[in-house]
NUVO-989333 format. One line per field, with one value per residue (C-alpha): residue number from 1; residue in one letter; x, y, z. Coordinates in nm, 4 decimals, padded with zeros to 6 digits. Layout:
num: NUM:...
residu: A:...
xx: X:...
yy: Y:...
zz: Z:...
***
This chain:
num: 1:2:3:4:5:6:7:8:9:10:11:12:13:14:15:16:17:18:19:20:21:22:23:24:25:26:27:28:29:30:31:32:33:34:35:36:37:38:39:40:41:42:43:44:45:46:47:48:49:50:51:52:53:54:55:56:57:58:59:60:61:62:63:64:65:66:67:68:69:70:71:72:73:74:75:76:77:78:79:80:81:82:83:84:85:86:87:88:89:90:91:92:93:94:95:96:97:98:99:100:101:102:103:104:105:106:107:108:109:110:111:112:113:114:115:116:117:118:119:120:121:122:123:124:125:126:127:128:129:130:131:132:133:134:135:136:137:138:139:140:141:142:143:144:145:146:147:148:149:150:151:152:153:154:155:156:157:158:159:160:161:162:163:164:165:166:167:168:169:170:171:172:173:174:175:176:177:178:179:180:181:182:183:184:185:186:187:188:189:190:191:192:193:194:195:196:197:198:199:200:201:202:203:204:205:206:207:208:209:210:211:212:213:214:215:216:217:218:219:220:221:222:223:224:225:226:227:228:229:230:231:232:233:234:235:236:237:238:239:240:241:242:243:244:245:246:247:248:249:250:251:252:253:254:255:256:257:258:259:260:261:262:263:264:265:266:267:268:269:270:271:272:273:274:275:276:277:278:279:280:281:282:283:284:285:286:287:288:289:290:291:292:293:294:295:296:297:298:299:300:301:302:303:304:305:306:307:308:309:310:311:312:313:314:315:316:317:318:319:320:321:322:323:324:325:326:327:328:329:330:331:332:333:334:335:336:337:338:339:340:341:342:343:344:345:346:347:348:349:350:351:352:353:354:355:356:357:358:359:360:361:362:363:364:365:366:367:368:369:370:371:372:373:374:375:376:377:378:379:380:381:382:383:384:385:386:387:388:389:390:391:392:393:394:395:396:397:398:399:400:401:402:403:404:405:406:407:408:409:410:411:412:413:414:415:416:417:418:419:420:421:422:423:424:425:426:427:428:429:430:431:432:433:434:435:436:437:438:439:440:441:442:443:444:445:446:447:448:449:450:451:452:453:454:455:456:457:458:459:460:461:462:463:464:465:466:467:468:469:470:471:472:473:474:475:476:477:478:479:480:481:482:483:484:485:486:487:488:489:490:491:492:493:494:495:496:497:498:499
residu: X:X:X:X:X:X:X:X:X:X:X:X:X:X:X:X:X:X:X:X:X:X:X:X:X:X:X:X:X:X:X:X:X:X:X:X:X:X:X:X:X:X:X:X:X:X:X:X:X:X:X:X:X:X:X:X:X:X:X:X:X:X:X:X:X:X:X:X:X:X:X:X:X:X:X:X:X:X:X:X:X:X:X:X:X:X:X:X:X:X:X:X:X:X:X:X:X:X:X:X:X:X:X:X:X:X:X:X:X:X:X:X:X:X:X:X:X:X:X:X:X:X:X:X:X:X:X:X:X:X:X:X:X:X:X:X:X:X:X:X:X:X:X:X:X:X:X:X:X:X:X:X:X:X:X:X:X:X:X:X:X:X:X:X:X:X:X:X:X:X:X:X:X:X:X:X:X:X:X:X:X:X:X:X:X:X:X:X:X:X:X:X:X:X:X:X:X:X:X:X:X:X:X:X:X:X:X:X:X:X:X:X:X:X:X:X:X:X:X:X:X:X:X:X:X:X:X:X:X:X:X:X:X:X:X:X:X:X:X:X:X:X:X:X:X:X:X:X:X:X:X:X:X:X:X:X:X:X:X:X:X:X:X:X:X:X:X:X:X:X:X:X:X:X:X:X:X:X:X:X:X:X:X:X:X:X:X:X:X:X:X:X:X:X:X:X:X:X:X:X:X:X:X:X:X:X:X:X:X:X:X:X:X:X:X:X:X:X:X:X:X:X:X:X:X:X:X:X:X:X:X:X:X:X:X:X:X:X:X:X:X:X:X:X:X:X:X:X:X:X:X:X:X:X:X:X:X:X:X:X:X:X:X:X:X:X:X:X:X:X:X:X:X:X:X:X:X:X:X:X:X:X:X:X:X:X:X:X:X:X:X:X:X:X:X:X:X:X:X:X:X:X:X:X:X:X:X:X:X:X:X:X:X:X:X:X:X:X:X:X:X:X:X:X:X:X:X:X:X:X:X:X:X:X:X:X:X:X:X:X:X:X:X:X:X:X:X:X:X:X:X:X:X:X:X:X:X:X:X:X:X:X:X:X:X:X:X:X:X:X:X:X:X:X:X:X:X:X:X:X:X:X:X:X:X:X:X:X:X:X:X:X:X:X:X:X:X:X:X
xx: 18.0810:18.3395:18.6592:18.6299:18.8829:18.8709:19.0681:18.8312:18.6860:18.3147:18.1108:18.3544:18.0894:17.8367:17.5941:17.6333:17.6729:17.4589:17.2416:16.9065:16.8693:16.9213:17.1915:17.2494:17.4254:17.7222:17.8494:18.1958:18.3976:18.7505:18.9670:19.0437:19.4069:19.5396:19.8720:20.0213:19.9623:19.9370:19.6267:19.2729:19.0317:18.7146:18.5670:18.4156:18.1472:18.3091:18.0992:18.0802:17.9509:17.5925:17.6175:17.7638:17.4829:17.2266:17.3934:17.3986:17.0366:16.9353:17.1227:16.9742:16.6221:16.6695:16.7861:16.5262:16.2251:16.3122:16.2774:16.6461:16.7347:16.3991:16.4394:16.5345:16.8928:16.7673:16.5729:16.8804:17.0895:16.8489:16.8887:17.2656:17.2694:17.1026:17.3702:17.6370:17.4878:17.4902:17.8561:17.9406:17.7770:17.9870:18.3169:18.4950:18.3894:18.5108:18.8488:18.8819:18.8206:19.0700:19.3391:19.2629:19.2146:19.4730:19.7244:19.7047:19.8314:19.5730:19.7707:19.6754:19.3710:19.1112:19.2200:19.3018:19.0568:18.7520:18.7615:18.8875:18.6435:18.3499:18.4485:18.4512:18.1052:17.9827:18.1252:17.9373:17.6133:17.6679:17.7418:17.4244:17.2197:17.3426:17.3499:17.1807:17.0263:16.9000:17.1040:16.9727:17.1320:17.1555:16.8724:17.0123:16.9008:17.0142:16.9091:16.7321:16.7699:16.4936:16.6688:16.4269:16.5561:16.4792:16.4808:16.6072:16.6616:16.7119:16.8511:17.1277:17.0056:17.2345:17.0840:17.2269:17.4515:17.3075:17.4600:17.8128:18.0678:18.3067:18.6230:18.8415:19.1881:19.3158:19.5427:19.2744:18.9571:18.6944:18.8296:18.8190:18.4856:18.3255:18.5225:18.3578:18.0149:17.9441:17.9338:17.7763:17.4824:17.4575:17.4264:17.1396:17.3262:17.3000:17.6180:17.7786:18.0822:18.3574:18.6302:18.9780:18.9944:19.2160:18.9708:18.6123:18.4646:18.4681:18.2690:18.0151:17.9856:17.8904:17.6123:17.4905:17.4928:17.2914:17.0348:17.0237:16.9821:16.6975:16.8469:16.6034:16.6667:16.9285:17.0749:17.3942:17.5120:17.8337:17.9926:18.3225:18.4976:18.7800:18.8744:18.5653:18.3461:18.5491:18.5313:18.1540:18.1249:18.3424:18.1881:17.8169:17.6144:17.3813:17.6666:17.7059:18.0204:18.3260:18.5242:18.8416:19.1388:19.4366:19.7515:19.8116:19.8396:19.4951:19.3563:19.4579:19.2730:18.9630:18.9722:19.0065:18.7189:18.4975:18.5768:18.3553:18.0437:18.1891:18.1413:18.2482:18.5561:18.7381:19.0716:19.2879:19.6045:19.9677:20.2219:20.5912:20.5616:20.8557:20.9325:21.1581:21.3745:21.5522:21.8738:21.6911:21.4307:21.3766:21.4976:21.3400:21.0050:21.1036:21.2755:20.9800:20.7415:20.9797:20.9886:20.6102:20.5772:20.7745:20.5896:20.2238:20.0264:20.3709:20.4327:20.1222:19.9798:19.9612:20.0004:20.2942:20.6106:20.8601:21.1139:21.3093:21.4706:21.7166:21.9587:22.3145:22.4347:22.2094:22.1890:22.4092:22.2460:21.9029:21.9951:22.1284:21.8170:21.5643:21.7618:21.7753:21.3985:21.3288:21.5528:21.3546:21.0002:20.8117:20.7366:20.5200:20.1714:19.9087:19.6998:19.9776:19.8942:20.2654:20.3167:20.3690:20.4777:20.2628:20.2944:20.2544:19.9330:20.0814:20.4165:20.4112:20.4215:20.7169:20.9043:20.8306:20.9931:21.2944:21.3415:21.3289:21.5866:21.8163:21.7818:21.8623:22.1791:22.2846:22.2382:22.4584:22.2308:22.3172:22.0899:22.1177:21.8171:21.6273:21.6524:21.5651:21.3015:21.3002:21.4856:21.2858:20.9519:20.8733:20.5148:20.3567:20.4499:20.6904:20.9676:21.1788:21.1264:21.4005:21.5826:21.8081:22.0819:22.2803:21.9743:21.9691:21.6506:21.7061:21.7140:21.4203:21.3459:21.3096:21.0728:20.8426:20.5956:20.7184:20.4054:20.6098:20.8144:21.0977:21.2181:21.4687:21.6850:21.8078:22.0409:21.9786:22.1852:21.9356:21.5616:21.5529:21.7275:21.4772:21.1797:21.3383:21.3917:21.0415:20.8887:21.1040:20.8337:20.5514:20.3377:20.2107:19.9817:20.1208:20.4317:20.5639:20.8187:20.9944:21.1630:21.1865:21.0686:20.7017:20.6868:20.9659:20.7920:20.4681:20.6445:20.8068:20.4753:20.3220:20.5891:20.5431:20.3514:20.1424:19.7867:19.8595:20.1433:20.1883:20.4120:20.5771:20.3265:20.0251:19.7119:19.8388:19.5503:19.3255:19.1070:18.7848:18.7707:19.0854:19.0330:19.2447:19.3860:19.6866:19.8663:20.0034:19.9688:19.8379:19.4861:19.1937:18.9622:18.9479:18.7797:18.6658:18.6504:18.3562:18.2011:18.2485:17.9003:17.9265:18.1247:17.8358:17.5862:17.4978:17.4451:17.1403:17.0807:16.7115:16.6573:16.3358:16.2004:16.1254:16.0036
yy: 09.8927:09.7941:09.9194:09.9867:09.7523:09.6212:09.3162:09.2130:08.8652:08.8027:08.7597:08.9703:09.2166:09.1416:09.3784:09.2138:08.8886:08.5859:08.5249:08.3468:08.3174:08.6853:08.9502:09.1516:09.4857:09.5601:09.8867:09.8487:09.6721:09.5393:09.5505:09.2199:09.2224:09.0405:08.8969:08.9079:09.2813:09.3969:09.5918:09.5794:09.4559:09.4523:09.5510:09.2657:09.3243:09.3135:09.1589:09.2211:09.0474:09.1454:08.9786:08.6639:08.6609:08.6848:08.4033:08.1707:08.2532:08.1797:07.8494:07.7498:07.8338:07.6488:07.3409:07.3455:07.4507:07.4137:07.1200:07.0510:06.8061:06.6321:06.5633:06.2140:06.1744:06.1353:06.4620:06.6448:06.4869:06.6231:06.9778:06.9430:06.8183:07.1447:07.3353:07.1308:07.2171:07.5887:07.5699:07.3805:07.6534:07.9134:07.7298:08.0154:08.2636:08.0361:07.9817:08.3536:08.4310:08.1672:08.3182:08.6746:08.6147:08.3433:08.4005:08.0373:08.0048:07.9342:07.6236:07.4498:07.6510:07.4698:07.1104:07.1638:07.4364:07.3524:07.0025:06.8343:07.0020:06.9389:06.5713:06.5829:06.7381:06.4568:06.2128:06.3841:06.3664:05.9972:05.9252:06.1143:05.8902:05.5727:05.7157:05.4907:05.7019:05.3905:05.0720:04.7631:04.6151:04.2351:04.0486:03.9037:03.7150:03.8150:03.7726:04.0639:04.1572:03.9101:03.6174:03.5922:03.5428:03.8439:03.8760:04.2222:04.4238:04.7813:05.0302:05.2863:05.6154:05.8787:06.2265:06.5527:06.7070:07.0595:07.3968:07.3755:07.6557:07.6065:07.8192:07.7962:07.9154:08.1140:07.8638:07.6517:07.8492:07.6942:07.3436:07.3691:07.5553:07.2593:07.0115:07.1603:07.2618:06.9571:06.6781:06.9024:06.9815:06.6231:06.5015:06.7452:07.0094:07.3836:07.5837:07.9192:07.9520:08.1987:08.2239:08.3697:08.7480:08.7190:08.5122:08.6097:08.6307:08.2598:08.1906:08.4608:08.3057:07.9819:08.1696:08.3071:07.9568:07.8259:08.0982:08.0132:07.6421:07.7030:07.5818:07.6555:07.9823:07.9648:07.6297:07.7939:08.1299:08.3121:08.5733:08.7594:08.9548:08.9659:08.7696:08.8827:08.7205:08.4007:08.3923:08.4231:08.1407:07.9141:07.9946:08.0506:07.7821:07.7548:07.6118:07.2348:07.1649:07.3392:07.2252:07.4290:07.4254:07.6461:07.6728:07.4667:07.7843:07.9100:07.5572:07.5320:07.8574:07.7303:07.4119:07.6095:07.8404:07.5433:07.3627:07.5769:07.4528:07.1083:07.1409:06.8648:06.9783:06.8627:07.0380:06.9985:07.1869:07.2281:06.9858:06.9276:06.6139:06.3921:06.2643:05.9610:05.8777:05.5421:05.4601:05.2524:05.5201:05.6217:05.9824:06.0393:06.0112:06.1505:06.4766:06.6318:06.5390:06.6849:07.0134:07.0132:06.9688:07.2916:07.4983:07.3892:07.6865:07.8467:07.6007:07.7156:07.3714:07.1915:06.8457:06.9242:06.7186:06.9858:06.7691:06.5684:06.2786:06.1323:05.8401:05.9658:05.7617:05.9565:06.2822:06.4940:06.3617:06.4291:06.7870:06.8442:06.7101:06.8927:07.2175:07.1987:07.1568:07.4384:07.6801:07.6269:07.6400:07.9372:08.1953:08.5005:08.6168:08.3611:08.4494:08.3328:07.9691:07.8834:08.0015:07.7275:07.9286:08.2187:08.4650:08.4117:08.5436:08.8575:09.0209:08.8894:08.5361:08.6243:08.7828:08.4716:08.2511:08.4833:08.4654:08.0867:08.0637:08.3132:08.1291:07.7964:07.9381:08.0717:07.7208:07.5644:07.4886:07.5703:07.7306:07.5225:07.6712:07.9987:08.1773:08.5240:08.7421:08.6907:08.9478:09.1557:09.1264:09.4498:09.3793:09.0836:08.8826:08.6475:08.4319:08.1878:07.8152:07.7312:07.4101:07.3943:07.1311:07.0041:07.0455:06.8650:06.7458:06.9722:07.2917:07.5294:07.5038:07.1256:07.1542:07.4489:07.4977:07.7667:07.7746:07.8977:07.7460:07.6271:07.2668:07.1105:06.8210:06.5876:06.2927:05.9534:05.6358:05.3481:05.2810:05.3056:05.6410:05.7614:05.6637:05.8277:06.1552:06.1491:06.0970:06.3662:06.6295:06.7893:06.7401:06.4289:06.5078:06.3448:06.1923:05.9589:05.6843:05.6320:05.2997:05.0025:04.7809:04.8583:04.5868:04.7531:05.0878:04.9436:04.8195:05.1614:05.3388:05.1448:05.2916:05.6539:05.8763:06.0511:06.0404:05.9817:05.8080:05.7715:05.4963:05.5961:05.8749:05.6967:05.7064:06.0098:06.2214:06.3170:06.0129:06.1014:05.7440:05.7987:05.9669:06.2823:06.4244:06.4090:06.2977:06.5256:06.9000:06.8269:06.8085:06.6268:06.3975:06.3099:06.4427:06.2416:05.8617:05.6256:05.7467:06.1142:06.2098:06.0367:06.3138:06.5490:06.3251:06.2310:05.8638:05.7441:05.3844:05.2880:04.9505:04.7618:04.4453:04.2012:03.9090
zz: 11.1451:10.8884:10.7313:10.3580:10.2022:09.8478:09.9568:10.2366:10.1870:10.1624:10.4832:10.6846:10.8088:11.0857:11.2563:11.5937:11.7833:11.7047:12.0101:12.0334:11.6563:11.5787:11.5583:11.8752:11.8274:12.0526:12.1961:12.0470:11.7807:11.7413:11.4273:11.2582:11.1438:10.8384:10.9636:10.6143:10.5663:10.9301:10.8239:10.9587:10.6935:10.9066:11.2394:11.4390:11.7017:12.0457:12.3200:12.6912:13.0005:12.9192:12.5794:12.7329:12.9902:12.7107:12.5162:12.8160:12.8956:12.5361:12.5325:12.8691:12.7546:12.4267:12.6131:12.8896:12.6848:12.3169:12.0797:12.0119:12.2944:12.2545:11.8837:11.7772:11.6598:11.3026:11.3267:11.4530:11.1799:10.9174:11.0517:11.0732:10.7139:10.6108:10.8019:10.6265:10.2875:10.3690:10.4708:10.1537:09.9463:10.1279:10.0760:09.8981:10.1665:10.4445:10.2801:10.2171:10.5835:10.6991:10.4755:10.5826:10.9566:11.0279:10.7465:10.6357:10.2749:10.0090:09.9082:10.2332:10.3437:10.1359:10.2068:10.5742:10.6719:10.4648:10.3149:10.6335:10.8740:10.6401:10.6362:11.0160:11.0154:10.7898:11.0449:11.3272:11.1297:11.0583:11.4262:11.5159:11.2890:11.4600:11.8114:12.0678:12.3406:12.5217:12.5604:12.7338:13.0435:13.0524:13.2230:13.5466:13.8547:14.2025:14.5633:14.7297:15.0969:15.1933:15.0270:14.7354:14.3819:14.1660:13.7903:13.7040:13.3892:13.2874:13.0444:13.0285:12.8916:12.7419:12.7530:12.6187:12.8823:12.8556:12.7759:12.6350:12.6251:12.3325:12.3338:12.0241:11.9124:11.6145:11.4423:11.2723:11.3402:11.1131:11.1749:11.5541:11.5543:11.3775:11.5901:11.9006:11.7765:11.5579:11.8187:12.0827:11.8556:11.7306:12.0901:12.1536:12.3516:12.3026:12.2523:12.3228:12.0950:12.1844:11.9181:11.9500:11.9501:11.6406:11.4336:11.5217:11.1723:11.0897:11.4055:11.3241:10.9780:11.1491:11.3275:10.9963:10.8500:11.1462:11.0849:10.7138:10.7894:11.0341:11.3614:11.6446:11.8278:12.1006:11.9932:11.8645:11.9955:11.9033:12.1288:12.1215:12.3939:12.6454:12.9530:13.1408:12.8767:12.8894:13.2682:13.2694:13.0171:13.2325:13.5701:13.5102:13.6873:13.3867:13.1775:13.2118:13.0100:12.8687:12.5676:12.5217:12.2865:12.3625:12.5689:12.8801:13.0882:12.9867:13.0016:13.3679:13.4359:13.2568:13.4623:13.7852:13.6917:13.6066:13.9304:14.1547:13.9752:13.8939:13.5206:13.2859:13.0937:12.7826:12.7331:12.4235:12.5105:12.4108:12.2746:12.2263:12.0216:11.9304:11.5819:11.6341:11.3318:11.3645:11.1793:10.9168:10.8330:10.4706:10.4690:10.1281:10.3090:10.6456:10.5490:10.3591:10.6399:10.8987:10.7075:10.6823:11.0580:11.1108:10.8514:10.8550:10.9907:11.0403:11.3208:11.5074:11.5734:11.9069:11.7534:11.5256:11.5694:11.6743:11.8572:11.5996:11.7854:11.5326:11.5549:11.5805:11.2816:11.0413:11.2342:11.0059:10.6887:10.8381:10.9218:10.5712:10.4007:10.6161:10.5981:10.2187:10.1988:10.4457:10.2599:09.9388:10.0798:09.9285:10.1977:10.1428:10.0467:10.1581:09.8517:09.6194:09.5321:09.5384:09.8973:10.1539:10.4592:10.5732:10.8598:11.2299:11.3797:11.5448:11.6093:11.9655:11.8229:11.6025:11.8943:12.0999:11.8318:11.8177:12.1941:12.1985:11.9200:12.0893:12.4186:12.2541:12.0996:12.4394:12.5805:12.3115:12.0158:11.6527:11.3948:11.0769:10.8964:10.9316:11.2621:11.1350:10.9749:10.5985:10.3921:10.1464:10.3272:10.5066:10.6074:10.7778:11.0828:10.9067:11.0521:10.8585:10.9249:11.1716:11.2600:11.5645:11.5965:11.8964:12.1166:12.4482:12.6111:12.9113:12.7004:12.7274:12.3541:12.3942:12.6878:12.6151:12.3322:12.0930:11.8740:11.5814:11.2959:11.5197:11.5435:11.7828:11.6577:11.9345:11.8711:12.0347:12.0763:12.0838:12.1062:12.4853:12.4637:12.2018:12.4187:12.7225:12.5337:12.3866:12.7316:12.8907:12.8485:13.0428:12.7310:12.5566:12.2653:11.9531:11.7988:11.5336:11.4709:11.1373:11.0659:10.8315:11.1205:11.1937:11.4583:11.6528:11.6071:11.7440:12.0567:12.1018:12.0459:12.3339:12.5632:12.4587:12.7006:12.4402:12.3128:11.9444:11.7604:11.3858:11.2470:10.9193:10.8712:11.0164:10.8031:10.6134:10.7347:11.0259:11.0915:11.2743:11.4062:11.6148:11.9544:11.9777:12.2996:12.5243:12.8369:13.1099:13.0349:12.6867:12.8164:12.9714:12.7778:12.4106:12.0983:11.7953:11.7840:11.7376:12.0639:11.9819:12.1044:12.4407:12.6122:12.5436:12.7229:13.0784:13.1700:13.3597:13.4683:13.4885:13.6539:13.7030:13.8588:13.5785:13.7853
***
């Protein structure tokens, strides 16, 4: 089941879904659309409830009866290292799929969608190697109910949580697939991975890599399908945990569906993150980063800084500099190595951006950059990087996640005003502060209601040591960090009478 297409990337054809270590044929398929050409370049197997049932059963059996959760952490790390080596050998195929499925330009696809997730996977393997499944409790003395003095001791055991449903989005498919699957497998869990309907092939590739690396049957399963498949994976009593990345609206539904069986959930949801630019900020550094935050993945990133909260004294200069950069950013074919801005995932996403811009103008905002479909490009779901000025914090565009290349510039008077504006949001995922006074920025950062704050650009990259997640409607729980495997484990206290 595939569409003959000379431009289709390698590993874009699969005979079925990856379930229980083999390929299970499906009754139907769904076209995979290249957002830059609007053409289908492959047909992906489309799963149903029966396929999801089979995947859950395989994962349950592999956890209850198979070797994976009973391996030592070092043994699991060895298997995951083989999987990592297979993925490394398939680097060009993975990048090709990311470009074709998600429309991410080649200029950023390899560093952000292959190099970075592989580094994350290395981190998960390293954390697996040093994982302590048993930690000693301190030896203590206490009086028992009869008044005798007892010497007691014990251990805290961390055991794999069980079957994990991982549901991933389209905007950074390979990255988030590894972000979910990596720590779950390292902790000893078994996984059913459901990718976005728009980007199924990268997930199926991960199944093929697991088969190549020799993961035990049923440890990793990959299914596609509609809402009925997702609902089974979030409600089935055989599933112990759900890790989901997506919109806050869908995340709330996932949480509600999981509640009936009291599953453990980790939700990484939307954002409307504030980029605070104080009067003493170096605009030579700030303006390029601001433009990048509006154009990376065509603005389709939950942690991007899309509210630009700028001191009034430099507001006009800031707008001028960012607008100049945006107007000269190469937009077009993702396969062109010079392209920086690619298409949105579908026309619905482009229309959504257009509606938010139009609504902002009606509420009094000004378009200072972009705000339209690019001239001369007849195919592809493109929208120009857009910067809105004179935005107030109470405007819809300042409160709701656009998930497109649209930024809102809001002027502030002093630091208290900046913090107030930044916190005036139902979201709280990320943010940044730019200033010549890092001490002041640190004090402000402690007041921000958000899960992540970068001062003057932070570490300049995605540190796996930093827990990632948000306040409010930006989610529940955290991913990454030194204890990245802990969320995928259950805790058991075993106490004993020592004397």
